[in-house]
C-alpha positions as CSV (number, residue, x, y, z in Angstrom):
1,M,26.8,-84.2,15.1
2,N,28.4,-84.0,11.9
3,D,27.8,-80.5,10.4
4,R,28.7,-81.5,6.8
5,I,24.6,-81.6,6.1
6,I,23.5,-82.6,2.6
7,N,22.2,-79.4,1.6
8,I,19.3,-79.9,-1.0
9,Y,18.2,-76.6,-1.5
10,H,18.3,-74.3,-4.6
11,P,15.9,-71.4,-5.1
12,I,15.1,-71.9,-8.9
13,L,14.8,-75.6,-8.3
14,D,12.4,-75.6,-5.9
15,I,10.3,-72.8,-7.6
16,A,10.3,-75.0,-10.9
17,L,9.6,-78.2,-8.8
18,F,6.5,-76.7,-6.8
19,V,5.1,-74.7,-10.1
20,L,5.2,-78.0,-11.8
21,L,3.3,-79.6,-9.2
22,L,0.8,-77.5,-9.4
23,V,0.4,-77.6,-12.7
24,L,0.5,-81.3,-13.2
25,F,-1.1,-82.5,-10.2
26,P,-4.4,-81.1,-11.2
27,V,-4.4,-81.9,-14.8
28,A,-3.7,-85.7,-13.6
29,V,-6.7,-85.7,-11.3
30,F,-8.7,-84.2,-13.8
31,L,-7.4,-86.9,-16.7
32,A,-7.7,-89.9,-14.1
33,Q,-11.9,-88.8,-13.5
34,N,-12.7,-88.0,-16.8
35,Y,-10.2,-88.8,-19.8
36,P,-9.9,-92.5,-20.4
37,N,-12.8,-95.0,-21.2
38,V,-13.3,-97.2,-18.0
39,I,-12.8,-100.9,-18.2
40,L,-16.5,-102.4,-18.5
41,E,-16.4,-105.2,-15.7
42,Q,-15.6,-102.4,-13.5
43,G,-17.2,-99.2,-14.2
44,L,-16.0,-96.0,-12.7
45,S,-14.3,-97.8,-9.9
46,H,-11.4,-98.5,-12.5
47,R,-10.2,-94.7,-12.3
48,I,-9.0,-95.3,-8.7
49,F,-6.3,-97.4,-10.6
50,Y,-4.5,-94.2,-11.7
51,F,-4.1,-93.0,-8.2
52,H,-3.3,-96.4,-6.6
53,V,-0.8,-97.7,-8.9
54,S,1.0,-94.2,-9.1
55,V,1.3,-94.4,-5.2
56,A,1.9,-98.0,-5.6
57,W,5.3,-97.5,-7.2
58,V,6.4,-94.8,-5.2
59,A,5.5,-96.7,-1.6
60,L,7.8,-99.5,-3.4
61,Y,10.8,-96.7,-4.2
62,A,11.2,-95.3,-1.0
63,P,11.9,-98.1,0.9
64,A,14.7,-98.6,-1.3
65,F,16.3,-95.3,-1.5
66,A,15.7,-95.2,2.5
67,S,17.9,-98.3,2.9
68,I,20.5,-96.8,0.3
69,F,20.9,-94.4,2.8
70,G,20.9,-96.5,5.5
71,I,23.4,-98.3,4.4
72,V,25.9,-95.4,3.8
73,Y,25.4,-94.4,7.4
74,I,26.5,-98.2,8.4
75,I,29.5,-97.6,6.4
76,K,30.2,-94.0,7.3
77,R,28.6,-93.3,10.5
78,D,27.5,-89.8,9.5
79,P,24.2,-88.9,11.1
80,T,23.2,-86.7,7.7
81,W,22.6,-90.0,6.0
82,D,20.3,-90.8,9.0
83,T,18.7,-87.9,8.5
84,L,18.2,-88.8,4.8
85,S,17.0,-92.4,5.4
86,Y,14.5,-91.1,8.3
87,S,12.9,-88.7,5.9
88,M,12.3,-91.0,3.6
89,S,11.5,-93.8,5.5
90,K,8.3,-91.2,6.5
91,L,7.4,-90.9,3.0
92,A,7.3,-94.7,2.5
93,I,5.0,-95.0,5.0
94,I,2.6,-92.2,3.9
95,F,2.5,-93.6,0.3
96,S,2.1,-97.3,1.9
97,I,-0.6,-96.4,3.7
98,L,-2.6,-94.7,1.2
99,V,-2.1,-97.8,-0.8
100,L,-3.3,-100.0,1.9
101,F,-6.6,-97.7,1.8
102,S,-7.1,-97.3,-2.1
103,G,-6.7,-101.0,-2.8
104,P,-9.7,-102.4,-1.0
105,I,-11.7,-99.6,-2.1
106,W,-11.1,-100.5,-5.7
107,A,-11.1,-104.5,-4.7
108,Y,-14.7,-103.7,-3.2
109,S,-16.3,-101.7,-6.0
110,A,-14.4,-103.9,-8.8
111,W,-14.9,-107.6,-7.1
112,G,-17.0,-107.4,-4.4
113,T,-14.3,-107.8,-2.1
114,A,-12.3,-105.6,-0.1
115,W,-9.6,-108.2,1.4
116,D,-8.4,-111.3,-0.2
117,W,-6.2,-113.0,2.0
118,S,-4.9,-115.6,-0.7
119,D,-3.8,-112.3,-2.6
120,A,0.0,-112.5,-2.6
121,R,0.4,-108.5,-3.5
122,L,-2.1,-107.5,-0.8
123,Q,-0.9,-109.6,1.9
124,S,3.0,-109.2,0.8
125,F,2.2,-105.0,0.6
126,F,0.6,-105.7,4.3
127,I,3.7,-106.8,5.5
128,L,5.9,-103.8,4.0
129,V,3.1,-101.8,6.1
130,V,4.0,-103.3,9.1
131,S,7.8,-103.5,9.0
132,L,7.4,-99.7,8.2
133,L,5.4,-99.3,11.6
134,S,8.0,-101.5,13.4
135,Y,10.8,-99.3,12.1
136,F,9.2,-95.8,13.5
137,I,8.1,-98.0,17.1
138,F,12.0,-99.5,17.4
139,R,13.0,-95.7,16.5
140,S,11.2,-94.2,19.3
141,L,12.0,-96.4,22.1
142,I,15.7,-95.9,21.3
143,T,17.2,-92.7,23.2
144,D,20.8,-93.3,22.6
145,L,20.9,-91.4,19.6
146,N,24.1,-93.6,18.0
147,K,22.5,-96.6,18.4
148,K,18.8,-95.2,17.0
149,A,20.2,-94.3,13.7
150,L,22.2,-97.8,13.3
151,Y,19.1,-99.9,14.2
152,S,17.0,-97.8,12.1
153,S,19.9,-98.3,9.2
154,F,19.6,-102.2,9.3
155,L,15.5,-101.9,9.6
156,S,15.5,-99.6,6.4
157,V,17.4,-102.4,4.7
158,L,14.8,-105.0,5.9
159,C,11.7,-102.8,4.9
160,A,13.3,-102.6,1.3
161,L,13.7,-106.6,1.3
162,N,9.7,-106.3,2.0
163,A,9.4,-104.3,-0.8
164,V,11.3,-106.1,-3.0
165,L,9.3,-109.0,-2.0
166,T,6.3,-107.0,-2.6
167,W,6.8,-105.9,-6.5
168,G,7.7,-109.6,-7.3
169,A,4.6,-111.1,-5.7
170,I,2.5,-110.9,-8.6
171,R,5.1,-111.8,-10.7
172,W,6.6,-114.8,-8.8
173,V,3.5,-116.0,-7.6
174,E,1.7,-118.5,-10.0
175,N,-1.9,-117.6,-8.6
176,P,-1.6,-114.2,-7.0
177,G,-5.3,-113.8,-6.1
178,N,-7.5,-111.2,-7.3
179,H,-5.0,-108.6,-7.9
180,P,-4.9,-108.0,-11.7
181,G,-1.5,-108.4,-13.6
182,S,1.3,-105.9,-14.2
183,V,0.2,-102.8,-16.0
184,L,3.4,-103.4,-18.1
185,G,2.4,-106.8,-18.8
186,K,1.8,-108.3,-22.6
187,G,-1.4,-107.2,-22.8
188,G,-0.9,-103.5,-22.5
189,M,-3.3,-100.7,-21.8
190,D,-5.6,-98.6,-24.9
191,K,-4.2,-95.2,-25.9
192,D,-6.2,-93.1,-23.5
193,M,-5.5,-95.5,-20.7
194,K,-1.5,-95.2,-21.3
195,E,-1.5,-91.1,-21.5
196,T,-3.4,-91.1,-18.3
197,F,-1.6,-93.4,-16.6
198,W,2.0,-92.0,-17.7
199,I,0.8,-88.1,-16.6
200,N,-0.3,-89.7,-13.2
201,V,2.7,-91.7,-12.5
202,L,5.0,-88.3,-13.1
203,A,2.6,-86.0,-11.3
204,Y,2.6,-88.4,-8.1
205,H,6.6,-88.9,-8.5
206,I,6.9,-85.2,-8.3
207,L,4.7,-84.7,-5.4
208,F,7.0,-87.6,-4.0
209,L,10.0,-85.4,-4.5
210,V,8.6,-82.2,-3.2
211,L,7.2,-84.0,0.0
212,F,10.9,-85.4,0.4
213,L,12.7,-81.9,0.2
214,V,10.2,-80.3,2.7
215,I,10.3,-83.4,4.9
216,Y,13.9,-83.9,5.1
217,R,14.8,-80.2,5.3
218,K,12.3,-80.2,8.5
219,D,14.5,-83.1,9.6
220,K,17.4,-81.8,9.0
221,L,16.5,-78.7,11.6
222,D,15.2,-81.0,14.0
223,A,18.8,-83.0,14.1
224,K,20.3,-79.1,14.4
225,L,18.2,-78.3,17.2
226,V,18.8,-81.8,19.1
227,Q,22.6,-81.0,18.6
228,I,22.4,-77.7,20.0
229,R,20.2,-78.8,23.1
230,E,23.4,-81.8,23.5
231,E,25.8,-79.0,23.1
232,M,24.2,-76.8,25.7
233,E,24.1,-79.5,28.5
């Protein structure tokens, strides 16, 4: 394995991010539960919106970043980029599963149905989760490290394409189902909802970044251990 590992580490940056997360995340959760007025048609179930949408945004970004790292691996064949793509894919599946669970809870409370087979966004997100699960299944079945990295890179691109289709489902499909329209649409949000929403978006993106730093460093160490074992054999 190439020893030129990308070292995403800086003590001051780490401390700043963790402190910011510890301060901002509780504030975001508190605001989501208490500050904005609820939508009358949905009642208190509306408050899951601030979690669900924020997590969904991250869930759609992560496959895109994973595919970029994967494409760079295909070009350079440097295992470092495979490790970055693998770590980002872990975050993609974590946040996507959170979306898949929180969405039906919100839908059942607001509209009386947890799963609508006619909902384009819901079905496309389900396909995204299946493709991400396939990524990890195929990766676990391949023992050759070079083939594992190469095939994983191509699969990460497929997952990113699914993420794009999920993003576009509610915008491109004329009747997407029960799923509400884009939060950035023409209707907009009231001031209290908008403030709470963007604070939550920021908080979950910081959580995403912190988790990525932790997971990548752990995967980097694991990759180094594999290298050491191979050299000893």
